[in-house]
Every structure is written in structure tokens, then in C-alpha cells.
N, C-alpha and C positions, 0 to 999 in steps of 0.2 A: 701500642704505638710501634711503628716501624721506622728505624733509623736509615738502614740501607738494605737493598736487595742484592743478593749474590746468586747468580744463575750458573749452573754447571753446563758443560757442553755435551761431551760424548755419552751416547745412549740415553740422553735426556732430551735435548732439543735437536740433536742431529746424530747421524750414524755415518762413519767413514770406513771405507774399504781401501786396501792398498792393492793396486794392480788387479782389480776385479773386473766384472762385466762392464765394458764400455757402453753397452746399449741401454743400460738403466738410466733413468732421468736423474741427473746429479750435477754438482759443481765439481769441476776437475782442476787440480793444481799440483805443482811439483814443488817440493821443499828442499832447500839446502843441499848438502853434499850427498845425501843418500840417493837423490834423484829418483825416488819412487813416485809414481803417479798416485795421488790420493783422489778418491771419488767420494764426495759427501752428499748425502741426502738430508735435507733440512725439513723439519716438521713444517707443514704449510702455515701454521699460525704464528711462527716465531717473530716476524716483523710486528705483527699486531700485539704479541706478548710484550715485547720491549716497549712499544708505544704505551701499553697499559701500565707497565712499571713506571715509566717516565711520568705518566699522569698522576700516579699515586704518591710517589716520593720525590719526583723531580729527576731529570736526567743526571744531575750531579751526584745522585745517590744510587745509581744502578751500575752493577759490576758483573763481570764474568769471574768465576773462581773455579779453576780447573786443574787437574793433575797433569794435563797435557803441557807440551812445550810452548814457550812464548811465540815462536815463529808460527807454529800451527794455529794457535788461538788468534793471533793477529790476522793471519791469512783468512780464517773463517769469519772473523768479525767484518773484514773488508768485503769479502766475496758474498757473504750472507746478508750484507747490508744491515747489520745489527745496530750500527750507529754509535758505538761506544768509542770514547777516546782511548788511546793506548794505555794511559795511566789508570784506566778503569778495568784493566784486564790483569788478573792475578793468576800466576801459573806455578808449575813445579819449581821453576827457578826462584820465584819470589818466596815460596815456602822454604826452600833450601837456605835462603839468606837468613831466615829467622829460626833456623834449627841449630841446636847446640848439643854437645855431648857433656854429660855430667862428669866432672873429674872424679867424683866419688864412685858412681856406679858404672860409668861408661855408656849409659843408655842415652839415646837421643830424645830430645823433646823440642817442641816448638815454643817460641816466645810469641806472645800475642802481637799482632801488627798494630801500629798506632790507630788504625781505623776500627779496631776491635771494639765491640759494644754488645751488651746483652740484648739490645733491641734490633740487632741485625737479623736478617732472615737468610736462609739458604734453601734454594730449590734444587734438588738433585734426585737422581734415580736410585742411588745406592741406599741400602739400609743404613740407618744412623750409625750403627756399630762399626761400619767400614769407612766412615767419614770423619773420624775423630780428629784427624790432622787438620781438616778444613774448619771444623767446629772450633778447635782450640785456636787456630790461626786468627779467626775473626770473632772469637768469644761469643759464639752463637748459642743462645739458650736452647735446650733440647726441644721445648715446645715451639720454637721458631724455626724448626727444621721441617721441611715438607718433602716427603718422598713421593716422587711421581712414578708413573708407569714407565717402563723401559721402552726405548725407541730403537728399532732396528731397520728403519727405512720403509716400513709398511704404513701407508696412510689410510686409516679407517675413517669413513665419513662420520661415524658416531663416536669418535675418540673424545673422552671427557677430560683430556689433559688440561686444556686451557680453562675450562669451567672449574675444575678442581683447584687450580692455582688461584683463580679469582676468589673462590670461596675462602681458601686459606688466607689470602691477603686481607680480604674484607673483615675477617674475624679479628685481625690484628690492627686495623686502622682505627 
């Protein structure tokens, strides 16, 4: 059973360049004070992917979980037309709010978010070992973690990305 689906952004469903080739097919935007021009290429199947997630668990249970900034993630949600409400986007700022340092050891750790549940799933391109902060933040069981292929803006016609995610989700429904 799946409670909620959390989808990563960078190198998973999109790839962003800063001040790169303006001739490549992309979404272009400028953020905040740094005034860098961001150019993002989104996997062709992403709108369909979010529609699929909505059909499986309901729109109210679909989220973005990214180590990127809130401003960046919200801009891409809007420009990429992912259709998520802003309170369904969790970013580095959110994870920082749930981080604390131990008075005894001085080490930082994350406190699980109120939405944390063992039946949540995370779709991400990073190996599991490099995503422990996201896993701890949403209390995702290791077998509910799906590592996808990395995405760097090249659209291969036979890319199994979407089919692999569907198979992973169907095994848990």
C-alpha cells in the first residue's frame, strides 16, 4: 500500500543549466537576487507522470521532495505545469526546519515530518545511501525507495523511465 508519493526534481525529472546554451529547447527563468538565468529541460513524460501519481493515490497525496530551494522548486512546478499546490513541495528549507543538533554529540539529525510514514514512497535518481536525509524526513522504508535513471536533458525515444516507475508503483498498490 502507498500512502504518499514524493518525487525528486533535479537529474530525475528535469535538468537545469545556469547561463548555458540558449539555443537548446528549454524553460527559461530568473530567480531572486542572484539574477542567473536558469534553463531547464523537463523529461517529456513528466505531466503524464504526475497525472499517473494522482490517479493512483489522489492529488492530495502527491508531493515534490527536493534538496533544491523553495523558490526554484515552486518556479519549476509552475513553469513545468506539474500541478502541485505549494504546500505539497518540500525543499531544503523545510528539511532544515526539522534538523537539530544533539547537545551531547553535536551531530545534526532530522526529526521526521508529521507526514512521515513507512508507506510513503520516494522516486529519486540518487543511490539510496546518498538520500538518507530525505528518507528519514519522510520515514520512507528502504523498499519504498525507487532509484531512477539520471536525466541530463537528453530525450531518448526508448527511455524506460516512466514504465519502470509504473512497475514499481504497481508492485506496492
